[in-house]
Each structure stands twice: as structure tokens, then as C-alpha cells.
C-alpha positions in Angstrom: 19.2 -18.5 -5.5 22.7 -19.7 -6.4 24.5 -18.7 -9.5 24.3 -22.3 -10.8 20.5 -22.3 -10.3 20.1 -18.9 -12.0 22.3 -19.9 -14.9 20.3 -23.1 -15.5 17.1 -21.0 -15.6 18.6 -18.5 -17.9 19.5 -21.2 -20.4 16.1 -22.9 -20.1 14.1 -21.3 -22.9 11.1 -23.6 -22.3 10.4 -22.7 -18.6 7.3 -20.7 -17.7 9.1 -19.4 -14.6 11.6 -17.3 -16.6 11.4 -14.2 -18.7 14.3 -12.2 -20.3 14.5 -8.6 -21.2 17.4 -6.9 -22.9 16.7 -3.5 -21.2 14.1 -1.4 -19.3 12.8 0.0 -22.6 9.3 -1.4 -22.0 8.6 -1.0 -18.2 4.9 -1.9 -18.5 5.8 -5.3 -19.9 8.2 -5.8 -17.0 5.4 -4.9 -14.5 3.0 -7.3 -16.3 5.6 -10.1 -15.9 6.1 -9.4 -12.2 2.3 -9.4 -11.8 2.0 -12.7 -13.7 4.7 -14.4 -11.7 3.1 -13.2 -8.4 -0.2 -14.7 -9.5 1.3 -18.2 -10.1 -1.7 -19.4 -12.0 -0.2 -22.8 -12.6 0.3 -23.1 -8.8 3.9 -24.2 -9.1 4.6 -22.5 -5.7 8.1 -21.5 -6.9 9.4 -18.0 -7.7 9.5 -16.6 -11.1 12.7 -15.0 -12.4 13.1 -12.1 -14.7 16.5 -11.5 -16.2 17.1 -7.9 -17.3 20.1 -7.7 -19.6 19.5 -10.9 -21.5 18.1 -11.6 -25.0 15.2 -14.0 -25.5 17.7 -16.8 -26.3 19.5 -16.2 -23.0 22.5 -14.5 -24.7 24.0 -11.4 -23.1 22.6 -8.0 -24.0 25.6 -6.2 -22.4 23.4 -3.9 -20.4 25.3 -1.8 -17.8 23.8 -2.5 -14.4 24.3 0.5 -12.2 22.7 1.3 -8.9 20.2 3.6 -10.6 18.9 0.8 -12.8 18.4 -1.5 -9.7 16.6 1.3 -7.9 14.3 1.9 -10.9 13.4 -1.8 -10.9 12.8 -1.9 -7.2 10.6 1.2 -7.3 8.2 -0.7 -9.6 7.2 -2.7 -6.5 6.2 0.4 -4.5 4.9 2.9 -7.0 1.3 1.6 -6.4 0.7 0.2 -9.9 1.1 -3.4 -8.9 -1.4 -4.3 -6.1 -1.2 -5.9 -3.6 2.5 -5.3 -3.2 4.5 -8.3 -4.7 7.2 -10.0 -2.7 10.3 -9.6 -4.8 14.0 -9.1 -4.7 16.3 -7.2 -7.1 20.0 -7.6 -7.4 23.0 -7.4 -9.7 24.4 -10.8 -10.7 27.2 -11.9 -13.2 26.2 -15.1 -14.9 28.4 -16.7 -17.5 30.4 -13.5 -17.5 27.3 -11.4 -18.3 26.2 -8.6 -16.0 22.4 -8.4 -15.5 19.7 -7.4 -13.0 17.9 -10.4 -11.6 14.4 -10.0 -10.3 13.0 -12.9 -8.2 9.2 -12.8 -7.7 7.6 -15.0 -5.0 4.0 -16.4 -5.5 1.5 -14.2 -3.8 -0.4 -15.5 -0.7 -3.4 -13.4 -1.7 -4.0 -13.4 -5.5 -5.2 -12.0 -7.8 -2.4 -9.4 -8.1 -3.2 -6.6 -10.6 -1.1 -4.2 -12.6 -3.0 -1.0 -13.3 -6.2 -2.7 -12.4 -5.7 -5.7 -14.7 -4.9 -9.3 -13.6 -2.0 -10.7 -15.6 -1.2 -14.4 -15.7 1.3 -16.7 -17.3 0.9 -20.3 -18.5 3.8 -21.6 -20.5 5.0 -18.8 -22.8 1.6 -17.0 -22.7 1.3 -13.7 -20.7 -2.2 -12.3 -20.9 -5.0 -10.7 -19.0 -6.7 -13.3 -16.9 -10.1 -14.7 -18.1 -13.0 -14.8 -15.7 -12.3 -18.5 -15.0 -8.7 -17.8 -14.4 -9.6 -15.0 -11.9 -11.9 -17.4 -10.1 -9.1 -20.0 -9.9 -6.8 -17.3 -8.4 -9.4 -16.4 -5.8 -9.8 -20.1 -4.9 -6.1 -20.3 -4.1 -6.6 -18.1 -1.1 -8.5 -20.8 0.7 -5.5 -22.7 2.0 -3.0 -19.9 2.6 -2.1 -18.3 5.9 -3.8 -15.0 5.1 -3.0 -11.6 6.7 -5.5 -10.2 9.1 -7.2 -7.9 6.6 -8.2 -10.8 4.4 -9.6 -13.0 7.2 -13.4 -13.6 6.9 -16.0 -12.5 9.5 -18.4 -15.4 9.3 -21.0 -13.5 11.4 -21.2 -10.8 8.7 -23.1 -11.0 5.4 -22.8 -9.3 2.1 -26.0 -7.3 2.8 -24.0 -5.2 5.3 -21.7 -3.9 2.6 -22.7 -0.7 0.7 -23.3 -1.4 -3.0 -23.0 2.4 -3.7 -19.5 2.5 -2.1 -18.5 -0.6 -4.0 -19.5 1.0 -7.3 -17.4 4.0 -6.4 -14.5 1.8 -5.5 -14.8 -0.2 -8.8 -14.5 3.0 -10.8 -11.4 4.0 -8.9 -9.7 0.6 -9.0 -10.6 -1.0 -12.3 -10.1 0.4 -15.8 -13.3 1.4 -17.6 -12.9 -1.0 -20.5 -12.5 -3.9 -18.1 -15.6 -2.9 -16.2 -17.6 -2.8 -19.5 -16.5 -6.2 -20.5 -17.0 -7.7 -17.1 -19.8 -10.2 -16.9 -19.5 -11.2 -13.3 -22.0 -10.8 -10.5 -21.6 -8.3 -7.7 -20.5 -11.1 -5.3 -17.9 -12.4 -7.8 -16.5 -8.9 -8.2 -16.3 -8.5 -4.5 -14.5 -11.8 -4.2 -12.0 -10.9 -6.9 -11.3 -7.6 -5.1 -10.9 -9.5 -1.7 -13.9 -7.9 0.0 -15.5 -11.4 0.3 -13.9 -14.8 0.8 -14.8 -17.6 -1.5 -17.7 -18.7 0.8 -19.3 -15.3 0.6 -18.3 -13.9 4.0 -17.0 -10.3 4.2 -13.3 -10.0 4.9 -11.8 -7.4 7.3 -10.8 -5.4 4.3 -14.3 -5.6 2.9 -15.8 -4.4 6.1 -13.4 -1.5 6.6 -14.0 -0.4 3.0 -17.7 -0.9 2.5 -19.6 -1.7 5.7 -22.4 0.5 6.8 -21.5 -0.2 10.4 -17.7 -0.9 10.6 -17.5 -0.6 14.4 -19.9 -3.5 14.9 -17.2 -5.9 13.7 -13.9 -3.9 14.1 -14.4 -1.8 17.3 -11.0 0.0 17.0 -11.5 1.2 13.4 -12.0 4.9 14.2 -9.9 8.0 14.9 -10.2 9.7 18.3 -9.5 13.5 17.8 -8.9 15.8 20.8 -8.0 19.5 20.6 -6.5 20.5 23.9 -6.3 24.2 25.0 -2.9 23.8 26.5 0.2 21.6 26.3 -0.9 18.8 28.8 -3.7 16.2 28.6 -5.2 17.6 31.8 -5.8 21.0 30.2 -9.3 22.0 28.9 -10.6 20.3 25.8 -11.7 22.7 23.0 -12.9 20.0 20.6 -13.4 16.2 20.6 -14.6 13.8 18.0 -14.8 10.1 17.2 -14.3 9.9 13.4 -15.5 6.6 12.0 -17.1 5.0 8.9 -15.8 3.0 6.0 -12.5 4.2 4.6 -13.9 6.2 1.6 -15.8 8.3 4.2 -13.5 8.2 7.2 -10.4 9.6 5.6 -12.1 12.7 4.1 -13.9 13.4 7.4 -10.5 13.3 9.2 -9.0 15.6 6.6 -11.7 18.1 7.2 -11.3 18.0 10.9 -7.5 18.6 10.6 -8.0 21.4 8.2 -10.5 23.1 10.5 -7.9 23.5 13.3 -5.0 24.9 11.3 -4.2 28.5 11.9 -2.8 30.8 9.3 -0.1 33.4 10.2 0.3 36.5 8.1 3.9 37.4 7.3 4.5 40.9 6.0 7.4 41.1 3.7 9.1 44.5 3.3 8.6 45.7 -0.3 6.7 42.6 -1.2 3.6 42.7 -3.5 1.3 41.2 -0.8 1.3 39.6 2.6 2.1 35.8 2.9 -0.2 33.5 4.7 1.6 30.5 6.3 -0.1 27.6 8.2 1.2 26.6 11.7 1.1 23.0 10.3 1.2 21.9 6.6 -2.1 20.0 6.0 -0.5 17.6 3.5 2.1 16.5 6.1 -0.7 15.8 8.6 -2.6 13.8 6.0 0.5 11.6 5.3 1.0 10.8 8.9 -2.6 10.1 9.9 -3.1 7.9 6.8 0.0 6.0 7.7 -1.4 5.5 11.1 -4.7 4.2 9.8 -3.0 1.9 7.3 -0.3 0.4 9.6 -2.1 0.0 12.9 -2.9 -3.3 14.6 -6.6 -3.9 14.3 -6.3 -7.6 15.1 -5.4 -7.6 18.8 -6.1 -4.0 19.9 -9.4 -2.1 20.0 -7.7 1.2 20.7 -8.3 3.8 18.0 -5.8 5.9 16.2 -5.4 8.9 18.5 -4.8 12.5 17.2 -4.2 14.8 20.1 -3.7 18.4 19.1 -2.0 20.6 21.8 -1.1 24.3 21.5 2.5 23.5 20.8 2.3 20.1 19.0 0.2 17.3 17.5 0.7 13.7 18.6 -0.6 10.9 16.3 -0.5 7.5 18.1 -1.6 4.1 16.9 -1.3 0.6 18.4 1.0 -1.9 16.7 4.7 -1.4 16.6 7.1 -1.9 13.6 6.2 -4.8 11.3 8.1 -7.0 8.9 11.4 -5.7 7.9 10.8 -2.4 9.9 12.3 -2.4 13.3 12.6 0.1 16.2 16.1 0.7 15.0 15.4 1.5 11.3 11.9 3.0 11.7 11.3 6.0 9.4 14.2 5.3 7.1 13.3 5.8 3.4 12.6 2.6 1.5 12.2 0.4 4.6 8.6 -0.8 4.4 6.5 -3.5 6.1 2.8 -3.9 5.7 0.7 -5.4 8.5 -2.4 -4.7 6.4 -1.3 -4.9 2.8 -4.9 -5.0 1.3 -6.1 -2.0 3.3 -3.0 -0.3 1.9 -4.1 -1.4 -1.6 -7.6 0.1 -1.0 -6.1 3.4 0.2 -3.9 3.5 -2.9 -6.8 2.8 -5.2 -8.9 5.5 -3.5 -6.2 8.0 -4.1 -5.4 8.5 -0.3 -1.9 7.1 -0.8 0.1 8.0 -4.0 3.1 5.8 -3.4 4.2 3.3 -0.8 7.1 3.7 1.6 7.6 7.5 1.2 4.9 9.0 3.4 7.2 9.7 6.4 9.8 11.3 4.1 7.2 13.4 2.4 5.9 14.6 5.8 9.5 15.5 6.8 10.1 17.5 3.6 6.8 19.4 4.0 7.5 20.3 7.6 10.9 21.5 6.7 9.6 23.6 3.9 7.0 25.2 6.3 9.7 25.9 8.9 8.3 23.4 11.4 10.8 21.7 13.8 11.9 18.2 12.6 9.4 15.3 12.9 9.8 13.2 16.0 8.9 9.5 16.7 8.3 7.5 19.8 8.5 3.8 18.7 8.1 0.7 20.8 7.2 -2.9 20.1 3.5 -2.1 20.8 2.9 1.5 19.6 4.1 4.2 17.3 3.7 7.9 17.9 4.5 10.7 15.5 5.0 14.1 17.1 4.7 17.2 15.0 5.8 20.5 16.5 4.1 23.8 15.8 5.8 26.2 13.4 7.7 28.8 15.5 
């Protein structure tokens, strides 16, 4: 947006597309505003703008806008409290001689967007938690949008193929207790609000991957192929093989258990130390980060190839179909803060289930854990069609 357009919005104290904050003192309120702008309940289909460094009347608050402040605001997008991830930009601007941070939030293609499990909306000057009717209206808005693959409905599937037990588990993880107690909606309405059903009652890809009793019936590639090779080549003997499948709340723990079962511990004897030190050949948390990244980012739409974890004597290779996506390219792959989500709602599910703590940092966490464990640096083989992470054994 141009300076002239932003200045006009800054001065317009009646617009429901604008909010002003003098500082970052109340970060939750700022997140609520971002959430409300993303939901675009009034269906204006225009971005909402948050001016940080301006008083309610538009006058300058004289807030110093340093790089750290901009980074703090940008991190609100990826810390996992606003889901699905909003599309927003953050930059320093000088308007009417006043320095401020300008946050531009685009309307979401897949509302409702929630902050800490609550749906915030804005109509005129009001910012509040959405009513049941308002949430229904937000869900209806998904009909005419070009939805990502993970929200596309499977018309041959029915709600009966989704596990109510798993759904209750997910509700407790994703939605605050007081909201659940006050919620008067039916199971189908709840599933629709959480994007597991479309508005016609058909399970979405995200709903099937999270709750289906038979995921592979509809998404054949939604499993992990695990091979433990007794050697350093694919042609060497196989020690263990498994196809790990199931809905995400069950698949991920099963994969974690398989990885942990194959880690070896070395005993290091320190001279004069109080006891021996046991060190793994691979840090389990690094392997979790990399395998969960593969599950979250892979291409399920046009490839039926599974995520492949091949464990050799000297290395582990984690391969998935689907190359870089969105702002991620072959050239910038793996750089901190560069994130693109092919399956944003599967990412949301994994965050709500506790499998992902924060978005955009998994690779860096894995690198740090490997370095701390004295493993060689993490390697990647990246093409337009596949991504492979190669983890070398601790020497």
C-alpha cells in the first residue's frame, strides 16, 4: 500500500479496516486484531491495517521502531497461537513524519481463523469472540474460495468414517475448556467449524488425515515407509521394515516409537567424572522435527509415494514428494524464517496436537540438536519434485 493510502486509513477513525496501538504492551489484543482482520466477517475482501505507534485518534505515539520490534510482530504469525497461519506483512513506515510499524493482514481463504482456540471477528468498532451464527457465516465463506488441497472435500466419504473418539481428543487439545462448555453446536457443526467437513457435510482431506479410521482408502500416500538397512547401500540386507499409517494423532507417535527403537547409545567414560555418559548416535528430537516436517509439507495431491525414512548404518535419509512451495525455493530452502505451507490446515492440526511447537523453525532446531550431539551438519537434496534430509551418524 502507498504512503498516501496508509495515511488516509490512519486518519479515518470510522473505518472497520483499521486499528491503532500505541505500543506492543498488550500483545494478545494485537493478535486478536490480526485474527479478526483475517476472518473478514463483513466480507469486504480488503486487507485490514494495524498501525503500531499511533494513538486511537491517529496521532503519533513516538514509538521507536527498531528491527527487534518488527521481528517480534512478525513472530506473532508463526508462534502457533493464530491458526491457520494468517497472510500478513510487517514493515516500518514513516507517515506524516511519524515512525510506526504497519501490519497489513489479508482476508483468509479458509476462515474461521482462531487465536488461542477462539474465533475473533470485527464489525465496525466491535472486536469480540464470534457467535455461533458468525462462525457459521465464516464457514460458509469457504464455498467460493480456491481452497488448498487439505480443505478439498472427498464427496465419496461420509462423516461416519471419522472417529468421534479422536475428534473429542482433538477438541480438548484445540479449543479452550470454557468455549467447549458453552458450545451448543452439533458434532457436524463442530467438525465443519474446524474444517474437517465442508459445508455440505463431506469430509475434507484434513478431516480424513486427522480422524479417518481408514486414511489410506482415500489418501493412498498418507503413510511412512520405514526401512532399517544393515549396511550403507539400498541393496544391503534389511533388518527392519514397516509401513506406519493411521490418522495423524496415531501415526506420529507410532513413528516416534519406531525411530526411538533404533537409536543406539554410546557410553563415554570421562576421566575423573562421577559417572559414565550415555550419548545417542542420533538425537531423537532432531529426527522428530525432520520427519514431522516431511509429513506436514509433502505433496499428497498428485503423488501417492509415502514419506520414506531409510536408516543406513552411517546415515538416515528422510525423503518426501513435493519440492519447495510458496516463498520457499531451491535456492533459499532451509533458511530460518523462510516458510511456505502446501498443507496449512494439516500444519494447524499438528500444532494443536502438540507435534509442532512453532512454525518455520524445525530445520534450525534439528541443526542445533545435531550440532550439540556432535553429529555432522544436516544435509539436504532439494529439487522441484522432492526433498531429502540426510542425517549423518555421530562419529
